[in-house]
C-alpha positions as CSV (number, residue, x, y, z in Angstrom):
1,M,-45.2,-32.6,-14.9
2,K,-48.4,-34.9,-15.0
3,K,-51.4,-33.8,-13.7
4,F,-54.5,-36.4,-12.1
5,E,-57.7,-35.9,-10.5
6,F,-59.3,-37.2,-7.8
7,L,-62.9,-37.1,-6.1
8,A,-63.7,-36.5,-2.8
9,L,-60.1,-36.4,-1.2
10,E,-58.7,-33.6,1.2
11,P,-55.1,-32.9,0.3
12,I,-53.7,-34.1,3.5
13,E,-55.4,-37.6,3.0
14,F,-53.2,-38.3,-0.3
15,I,-50.2,-36.6,0.8
16,D,-50.9,-38.9,3.9
17,M,-51.6,-41.8,1.6
18,V,-48.4,-41.4,-0.2
19,D,-46.2,-41.1,2.6
20,S,-47.4,-44.6,4.2
21,I,-47.0,-46.1,0.5
22,A,-43.5,-44.8,0.5
23,R,-42.7,-46.5,4.5
24,E,-44.4,-49.7,2.9
25,R,-41.9,-49.9,0.2
26,V,-37.9,-50.4,0.5
27,T,-36.8,-48.2,-2.3
28,L,-38.7,-45.1,-1.1
29,K,-37.9,-42.9,1.3
30,T,-40.2,-39.9,1.9
31,K,-37.6,-37.0,2.3
32,K,-39.7,-33.5,2.5
33,R,-43.6,-33.3,3.2
34,T,-45.4,-30.1,3.6
35,D,-49.6,-29.3,3.5
36,D,-49.5,-29.2,-0.4
37,S,-46.7,-31.3,-1.7
38,I,-44.6,-34.3,-0.6
39,F,-41.2,-35.1,-1.8
40,V,-40.3,-38.8,-2.1
41,M,-36.5,-40.3,-3.0
42,C,-36.3,-43.6,-5.2
43,R,-32.9,-45.4,-4.1
44,L,-31.6,-48.6,-4.8
45,G,-28.1,-48.1,-3.2
46,L,-27.9,-44.9,-5.1
47,P,-30.2,-42.0,-5.7
48,I,-31.9,-43.4,-8.7
49,S,-35.0,-40.2,-9.1
50,R,-36.7,-37.9,-6.7
51,I,-40.5,-37.9,-7.4
52,C,-43.2,-34.7,-6.2
53,Y,-46.5,-34.8,-5.7
54,K,-47.8,-31.3,-5.6
55,V,-51.6,-31.4,-4.7
56,E,-54.4,-28.3,-5.2
57,E,-58.2,-28.6,-4.7
58,A,-60.3,-27.2,-7.4
59,N,-64.1,-27.2,-8.1
60,G,-64.4,-30.1,-5.5
61,K,-61.8,-32.2,-7.4
62,L,-58.0,-33.0,-5.9
63,N,-55.5,-31.9,-8.6
64,V,-52.4,-34.1,-8.4
65,Y,-49.4,-33.0,-10.4
66,R,-46.6,-35.4,-10.8
67,K,-43.0,-34.3,-11.3
68,V,-40.2,-37.0,-11.2
69,N,-36.6,-35.5,-11.8
70,W,-33.8,-37.4,-12.9
71,F,-30.9,-35.4,-11.8
72,P,-30.0,-37.9,-8.7
73,L,-29.7,-40.8,-11.5
74,V,-26.9,-38.7,-13.5
75,Y,-25.1,-37.6,-10.0
76,S,-24.8,-40.6,-8.7
77,T,-23.9,-43.0,-11.3
78,L,-21.4,-40.8,-13.7
79,P,-18.4,-40.6,-11.2
80,I,-18.7,-44.3,-10.8
81,V,-18.8,-44.8,-14.6
82,L,-15.7,-42.4,-15.1
83,L,-13.7,-44.0,-12.2
84,L,-14.0,-47.3,-14.3
85,E,-12.8,-45.5,-17.7
86,A,-10.0,-44.5,-15.5
87,I,-9.1,-48.0,-14.3
88,M,-9.5,-49.2,-17.7
89,F,-7.3,-46.3,-19.2
90,V,-4.6,-46.8,-16.4
91,I,-4.1,-50.7,-17.2
92,F,-4.3,-50.3,-21.0
93,Y,-1.8,-47.8,-20.3
94,F,0.8,-50.1,-18.4
95,S,0.0,-53.1,-20.2
96,E,0.8,-51.6,-23.6
97,K,-2.3,-53.3,-25.2
98,S,-5.1,-51.5,-27.2
99,G,-8.5,-52.1,-25.7
100,L,-11.3,-50.2,-27.4
101,I,-13.5,-53.2,-27.0
102,S,-13.2,-52.8,-22.8
103,Y,-14.3,-48.9,-23.0
104,V,-17.4,-49.7,-25.0
105,L,-18.5,-52.7,-22.8
106,V,-18.0,-50.2,-19.5
107,G,-20.0,-47.6,-21.8
108,A,-22.6,-50.5,-22.3
109,F,-22.5,-51.9,-19.1
110,W,-23.7,-48.1,-17.8
111,I,-26.4,-48.0,-20.3
112,V,-28.0,-51.4,-19.4
113,V,-27.6,-50.4,-15.2
114,L,-29.6,-46.6,-16.4
115,T,-32.0,-48.7,-18.5
116,F,-33.1,-51.1,-14.7
117,M,-32.6,-48.1,-12.7
118,I,-35.0,-46.2,-14.8
119,H,-37.5,-49.2,-15.2
120,Q,-37.1,-49.6,-11.1
121,T,-38.4,-45.6,-11.0
122,F,-41.5,-46.1,-13.4
123,V,-42.5,-49.9,-11.0
124,E,-42.3,-47.5,-8.0
125,L,-44.6,-45.1,-9.8
126,E,-47.1,-47.7,-11.1
127,E,-46.7,-49.2,-7.3
128,I,-47.9,-46.0,-5.6
129,F,-50.7,-45.4,-8.2
130,R,-51.7,-49.3,-7.6
131,N,-52.0,-49.0,-3.8
132,L,-53.0,-45.3,-3.7
133,Y,-56.9,-46.1,-3.0
134,R,-55.7,-49.8,-0.9
135,V,-54.2,-48.4,2.1
136,G,-55.3,-47.4,5.4
137,V,-54.3,-44.4,6.3
């Protein structure tokens, strides 16, 4: 969990700002919002990550804890990769050709897609942080 400190903000103002930023972005969607936390889902057709902002007030400062959950990335992409591998297995089973390179290519493609999706999450996190003070609530 990463910790940030903000001055002169109320918890509800911070949550409103993150919510309005998420509404502006195509790949972000607010999933759950309470008085002291907000959950934002990062999506590119498939769920990529779940970002949680938890807010607490201490000594006139606002402590914000950010946590990124990567489990949606695993449960949304792993079945697709397994399906592609099964299709490749069936094709090579009936054609009687050994195609080990195709399994490697499917795995490499999956790693490239995962890298792009993880990069997109970090781009969205940077965009939220950059637009945090520019949003009119």
